[in-house]
N, C-alpha and C positions, 0 to 999 in steps of 0.2 A: 568534836572528843574530850571529854571532862577532863578538868587537871587531875583530878584523882587517876584516871585510866591513862593519860598519858605517863604518869608518875610510875603506876605498876608495867607500862609496857619499855619504859627505859629502865627499871630495875630488873625486867627480865629479857633486856637486851645485854645488860652489864654483866648479869650472870651468865650467859650463854658466851660472852667474848672471854669474861673469864675464868670462864672451865676449858674453853678452847686455847687459850694459853698455856695454861699448865698442862693439858695434855701434849701439847707440842712439848714443853720442857721436859716432859715425865717421859716421851717416846722418840723426840728428834733433837734434844736440846742434850741432856745430859750423858747415854750413852754414847753419843758418835762424840761429845767432848773427851769423854773417860778414854775412849779407844784412842783419841788421838794423843791424849796427852802420856797415856803407858807405852804408847810409840814413839814418843818424844819428837812431836811435829814440830816445826819450827812455828811460835804465835799467830805471824799472820796467814800464815798456809792454812794452819787450824781454824782461825776464825773464818776468814775465807770460806773456806768448805763449810762450816757452822751455819752461815750466814745465806749459803744455796740451799743447804738443807732444808734449813728452818723456814725457807721461803719457800720450797717446794710445792706446800700442798695449797699455798695461795696463788699461787701460779696454775697448780692444776684445776682449781673450784672456780677461777676469774677469766684471766687471760685464756687459758685451753679450756675452758667448761664445753665450749659448743669447739670440735673439731672434724675437720673435714675431708682433708688429704692424708695419705697413708704416713707421711712425713710429720707432719703434725701429731700425730698418733701417738707415733712410734716415740718422737718428745714429749710428749704427754706420760706414757706409759713408763719412761726412763724414768721421768719424775717423779713418778708414785713408789719407785722401789725402795728408796729408803724408807717410807711406810711402811714398806711389804715386811722388810729384814729387821724393822725396828722392836720387833716382840722377841724376836731371838735373839737380837744384839742386848736386849736389855736382860733378861733373862741371864746371858754369856756372863755380861757385868758384872751384877747382882753376884752371883757365883764365884767371880774373879775378886769381887771384894771381901766374900767373907773368906776367900784362901788366904789372901793380904793379910788378912787382920790375924790370921792364926799363924802369920810367918809361912806356910805352906811353899810358897813359889814367891817369883820374882814378876815385878810386872810385866815388861818385855816378855815372858813365856805366856803368862796369863793373855797376851794381847794376843799372840800368836795361834795359841789355842783358840781363841775366839772368832781371829781371822781364818782359820779351818772349818771351824762350826759353819760358819757364813760362805764358802766356797762350796763345802758338800750339799746344805742344805738349800740354798737361792737357785741354784737351776734346778733341783728337784722341786721347788714350787712351782716354779715357772713352767717346769714340763706338766707338772699335773693339770696345772690352770689351761695350757691350751687343747690336751685332749682327754676329753670328756670319757671317761666309760659305760658301756650299757651295762644297765643291773636289771633282770629279769627278776619280774615282781610275779608268784604264781598264788592264785586264791584262787574259792569253789564259790558260788551261789546258786541255789537249789532256782532263782525266780529265773534264769539263765534256759532258755531253749536249745541254746549251741554256742560253742565257745565262742570269745569276744577278744580279741587282740588288740590293745591300743599300747601307745607310746605317747610318752609326756616330756615334753622341756619346757622348762623355768627360767626368769631370772637371766635372759640370756642376752640382755643389755648391749644391742646393736646401738652403737655410738661410742661408748665404751670399748667395744669390740666391734672390729671390722666387718664387710660384707664376705670377706674370706672366710671369716669364723665361721657365718650362716650357710654360703656353700657348703663346707664342709658337713656341716650340722645335717643338710637336706639331702646329701650324695648318703649319710648314713643311716638317717631314717629311710630312705627309697628302701635301700638295703635289707630293713628289716619289714619290710612290706606290711606294717599293720593294717587296720581297718580303719583305722581313725588318728591322728595327731591332737593332743589338747598341749597348748598352750597356757598357763596360770599365772599370767602377768610380768613385769618389768621387762617385757621383749625388747622395749625400746627406752631410751634414757636420756633422751638428747632431741631437743626441740630440730625441724628443719630436715630429718632422715629421709631422703624421698626413694620414689619408686627404683630408680637405678639400684639403690643399696640395697633396698627389698625384693627385688625380683628375682632373687634365689628361689621364694615360695613359691613362686610359678610353675616350680619345676618338681614341685610334690606331687603324688600319686594318688595322694587318699584325701578326705575329706578333713579339715582343719578348725578346730573350734580353740576361742582366742576369750578370755576373759581381763579386763587390767588390770595391774596391779599401782602401788603406790608411784612408780616412776612415771608410765603415763600418765597420769593426775598432774602430776606434777611438769610436764611438758606442753604441748600441743596437741591435745586430748583429740580433738574434734577430727583437725588433720591427719592424725595417726589411723583413727578408726577408719576414716575415709580409705586410706592407701592401702591397709589390710584388706578390708569389703573387695575391692577394686580386683585385688587379687585373688579374690575367692576366697577367702577366710570367713570364715561364721562367727560375726563378733556377739558375744552373749554378756545383755546386759540384764541382769536380773529377771530374767526368764529361761524358760522350759524348749525344748524341741525334742522331738521325736526322729531315734539316729536309727534304730528297728523294733521291728513289732514291740520286741522284748527288753528293748534298751530305750532310755530316755536322758537328757543331758540337761543340767539345770548350772546356767552362770551369774553370778551375782558379783557386782561391782565391787573391788577393794573400798573401804573406808576404817579409820583411825578408831571408829565405834567398835566397844567388843561386842555391841548386841546386834551388829547388823545383818548377821546372819539369821538370827532370832525375828527381825523385823522381817527382811524382806522375806523370806522363807515363808512366812506366815500369809503374804499376799499369793502364793504360787499353788495354786493346783494340782497336787503329786498323786498321780495315781499307783497306789500300795502293789499291784498284782506283778509289773514288770520290777526292771531292776534298772535301778538309778542313780547316775553318776554328778557329784557336785564338783563344778570349779571353782575355786575362791584364792585367792592369790595368799593369804596368810593364813598359818594355822589356828587359828584365834575364834574360840564359841564353836569349834567344830561339833561340839557333844550336842549341840539346838537340832543337827543335823538328821542325829541319827534318831532324833524322835519326830522326823515328818511322813513318812520314813526316806532316808536316803542310806544308801548300800555300798557307796564307795567316795570317798572326798579326795580330791587332790589338789594339793597345795604346794607351794615353795616359801619363799621369800627369806628365810633365816640363814642362807647359804652356810648352815653349818656352822654358822662365825667364821666362815671360809680361811682365818686365821688365825692359828692357837695364839694364845687362852680366850681369845674371843671369844670362841664358843660358848665359855663358861657364862659371859655376861650374857649371850644373846638367850642362853636355856635359861634364866633366871627371867626374862620375859616371855621367853614362849617354850614353856615345857615339853610340848610337844614339837624339839626343833630340827628330827630328821629321823625318817625311818617308818617302820609300821606299826601303827598303834588301832585302837579296837574301842568303840562304847556300843552297847548291846551289839544291835547286829550290822554294825555300820564300821567298815573299814577304814583308817584314814592312813591316806599314805603323804608325807612330806619330803620332798624332792630336797636336797643339797646344794640344788641349783645346776646348770647348764655353763655359767658362763660366769663371768666375776664382775664387781664393780669397784670402781677403785684399780687397786693396785690387779694387773693380771696376774695374782700368785696365791695358791694354796697350800695353808702347811697343815696337817690334823684334820683336812675336809678333802673332799674329792668333789668333781665336776663328773655330774652324770646326765646320763640319755637313759630313761625310764620305760623299760616295754614291761607292759602288762598284761598276761596272761588269767585271764579268769574263765574258769570251767565250771558246767552245771555241775 
């Protein structure tokens, strides 16, 4: 590596670490410190608590990056909770600062109101994350010879989420009895997820189609694909398969390249007569699918921000953040995700199992 390249790399590393520290200060430093100050917590206890909160994400991303036991997973999820509630706390503290500046209230009263807000919203956020709702999407297309019934799940994040969560998903999907299940990436987010953890997949009573997401790329991708295929999952990597005489399914690998779909689809021969479905993890460059032609795209990735107000930032990067969109004759559906990454917590978004009904 040349001296200039090393200098650029060092500069990027410094910028990343500086940004990370500033984010920690804004989300995990100032609001918790201010709340403790308003509650008149003794300095030694306050600084001990702040140290534990401030270092919680380092522990989660390093020491507990890979968890195997139920106990370790619960410890990690507990340590993730400060990050989950930090946006709520920050908003409450900033509103409290304004009230103090204008003399509307006292610090202890504001602190108690903020604590009440947290006591209400924290259990709600945990509940929503643990219980995906079933959303039904009704579409029509004249290319179908008969009705089509699909289910999509995405961003399940097994590793961050437990095999028990997957077992519950399988039971609920079987109850919906679709013709096929579509898994649009980020199904696994940890190395070494073994056959035992994935065993619930063998209980699915319909064909399963899968495309990789960014988290599979970050982990042991080859091993993940091998385990899924051994369980009967059809992994679609930049290829097309015939599902029914009137339905074809195309799967494209996730990539950071915004032109990924345009490049890959150019090399796939797509029949214009039937109903063509594209599975692609991130809702980027979907317009290219409409020109091929594809009639339905299924994506995830965004989590709809997962925790307010992060959805405002995510929407800036992915305008098709969640819900149904259309380009020409192509419907685009972006799921807010079935699981969660990081905190098992949702506020301002919901976990979802998507049932898709397409009628002729």
